[in-house]
Steps between C-alpha positions, in 0.01 A plus 500: 500500500635269769442123485301525824257753347465292182426183700248670729332667201474162325371338816227756560401561139487127430153505651359760259496301174390183681214681671391648168526164322340312787210745525434506126557137401557255784263608779186510280575144385571373852182658637290345223645153562381243746699557822665160469618573145623846599705355788633234266621768257667692783665180625635431150669841498650447845622148422772672295648630824687170527769680301572723800774258603708675235573763768750241627675428168844652453518660158128578502547734794821678595733371772430803720123462518433502875434148627237632740294608201578228247436197719159598632390636162602176328324270742196727540450509125558126477258416784229716346554342158497149644175563689340650187613200295360262763171689486490444124576132547213460747221661298293181523517505882323829560554534878874444455509736202338779703734439794801525268360815334481666840845370592682616187340843522590542868856378443531715187390822672726425797789433262454832321464690828813343649689555172412871518613513862824317422564722197482807724701332775790403272470819288430301186472812282870565571592162348210455256745406225582186698151372422631427151241319290268491802463880485179444304337309787448788744437770240288318240362175637449576871243779450278260302544239771385736775208626292383145428540397865273787599255403227506139620421605856219724375353214298533263796315740728241573233431132431475439873250784545297369203497154658384645834228702321382187318497301822304776675237490225603812312531477124865497398618761254462391140827449310434817297468710818811379684745770600 
């Protein structure tokens, strides 16, 4: 099997175990939590994206990793991680926390989307070995990141609709009935 097929298979199938794990273990817990606590847990996971700067370290990645991919990926990961970390540091200032939650999720989704685009543009599967130790990022860690970004947006919209329902006089959903 060619390296390109192996990389693409890893990339696509990386979502399967995370979706199974997320659906069975993580999502039920996040849904049962207060929305603030759920977003805090998601931010904690994404604060680890600070390590994305390793895409720029010689020896961690190969010398022939396309610059067009490595640079944006490194700074996109780093920016998302920094915003998530700032969100965690501002938990006592709720309006700022919520602003940073929205920001790190928007930046994170944009980063992943642009990384996919750049990977296709520079034919990353052809040089996947140049990812070196960072190979695990797109095939193991990135699927969980995208899944949790989508979950974060869902929870943000859901908490917003609950707040609007409460304001309008409707009874909000009880914690046991949240979806």
